[in-house]
C-alpha positions as CSV (number, residue, x, y, z in Angstrom):
1,M,-93.8,-63.0,-233.6
2,A,-92.7,-63.8,-230.1
3,N,-90.9,-61.9,-227.4
4,F,-87.4,-62.8,-226.3
5,V,-85.3,-61.6,-223.3
6,F,-81.7,-60.8,-223.7
7,A,-79.9,-61.4,-220.4
8,Y,-76.5,-59.7,-220.3
9,H,-73.5,-61.2,-218.5
10,G,-70.1,-59.7,-217.7
11,G,-68.4,-57.1,-219.8
12,S,-65.8,-54.6,-218.7
13,G,-67.9,-53.2,-215.9
14,A,-69.1,-49.7,-215.2
15,P,-67.3,-46.9,-217.2
16,A,-64.6,-45.1,-215.2
17,T,-65.1,-41.6,-216.5
18,P,-68.1,-39.5,-217.7
19,Q,-66.6,-39.6,-221.2
20,E,-66.4,-43.4,-221.2
21,Q,-70.0,-43.6,-219.9
22,E,-71.1,-41.3,-222.7
23,Q,-69.3,-43.5,-225.3
24,V,-70.9,-46.7,-223.9
25,M,-74.4,-45.1,-223.9
26,A,-73.9,-44.0,-227.5
27,E,-72.9,-47.6,-228.5
28,W,-76.0,-49.0,-226.8
29,G,-78.2,-46.2,-228.3
30,A,-76.8,-47.0,-231.8
31,W,-77.5,-50.7,-231.4
32,F,-81.0,-50.2,-230.1
33,G,-81.5,-47.8,-233.1
34,A,-80.4,-50.5,-235.5
35,L,-82.8,-53.0,-233.9
36,G,-85.6,-50.5,-234.5
37,S,-89.1,-51.7,-233.9
38,A,-87.8,-55.1,-232.6
39,V,-87.1,-53.5,-229.3
40,V,-90.1,-54.1,-227.0
41,D,-88.4,-52.9,-223.8
42,G,-84.8,-51.5,-223.7
43,G,-84.5,-52.9,-220.2
44,A,-82.1,-51.7,-217.6
45,P,-78.8,-52.7,-216.0
46,F,-79.0,-54.6,-212.7
47,G,-77.5,-53.4,-209.4
48,A,-77.0,-55.3,-206.2
49,S,-78.6,-58.7,-205.9
50,S,-79.3,-61.5,-203.5
51,M,-80.2,-65.1,-203.8
52,V,-82.7,-67.1,-201.8
53,R,-81.9,-70.8,-201.5
54,P,-84.5,-73.6,-201.1
55,D,-83.8,-73.8,-197.4
56,G,-84.6,-70.1,-197.0
57,S,-81.0,-69.0,-196.5
58,T,-79.7,-66.1,-198.5
59,A,-76.5,-65.0,-200.2
60,N,-75.4,-61.4,-201.2
61,A,-75.2,-62.1,-204.9
62,G,-77.3,-63.8,-207.6
63,A,-75.8,-67.0,-208.9
64,A,-76.3,-66.1,-212.5
65,G,-74.2,-62.9,-212.5
66,L,-76.6,-61.0,-214.7
67,G,-75.8,-57.4,-215.6
68,G,-79.1,-56.4,-217.1
69,Y,-81.8,-57.3,-219.7
70,S,-83.7,-56.1,-222.7
71,V,-86.8,-57.5,-224.5
72,V,-87.1,-57.8,-228.2
73,T,-89.6,-59.3,-230.7
74,A,-88.6,-61.7,-233.4
75,T,-90.0,-64.5,-235.6
76,D,-88.1,-67.3,-233.7
77,L,-85.2,-68.0,-231.5
78,A,-82.7,-68.1,-234.4
79,A,-83.8,-64.6,-235.5
80,A,-83.6,-63.2,-231.9
81,T,-80.2,-64.7,-231.4
82,N,-79.0,-63.1,-234.7
83,L,-80.2,-59.7,-233.3
84,A,-78.0,-60.2,-230.3
85,K,-74.8,-60.7,-232.3
86,D,-74.0,-56.9,-232.5
87,C,-74.7,-56.2,-228.8
88,P,-72.2,-53.8,-227.2
89,V,-71.6,-56.1,-224.2
90,L,-70.0,-58.6,-226.5
91,R,-67.2,-56.0,-227.5
92,A,-66.7,-55.5,-223.8
93,G,-66.0,-59.2,-223.2
94,G,-69.5,-60.2,-222.0
95,S,-72.2,-62.5,-223.3
96,V,-75.9,-62.5,-224.1
97,D,-78.3,-65.3,-223.2
98,V,-81.4,-65.3,-225.4
99,Y,-84.7,-66.7,-223.9
100,E,-88.0,-67.0,-225.5
101,V,-90.9,-65.6,-223.4
102,I,-93.6,-68.3,-223.1
103,P,-97.1,-66.6,-223.1
104,M,-99.2,-67.9,-220.2
């Protein structure tokens, strides 16, 4: 088994009302529940970001536009990718990048 990072991009943004927030949280909770013991770290959404360039200059936003992350365990990249296919961010128009964590 190996660990994989799910990096979330896009989606419809922050819920506008407390009811929408509750619904979104319920969707994520149900998805994490379905993943069960594969979830190593549920992760967190990202807030403000900045980027440092090779010349030391900075910008106010990260280039990747990441919205958050989670860490799961799976037998291989294909299995981890399959776990991401029901992620709630996909229904909101976003995407999920799946990266294998290389032990050092």
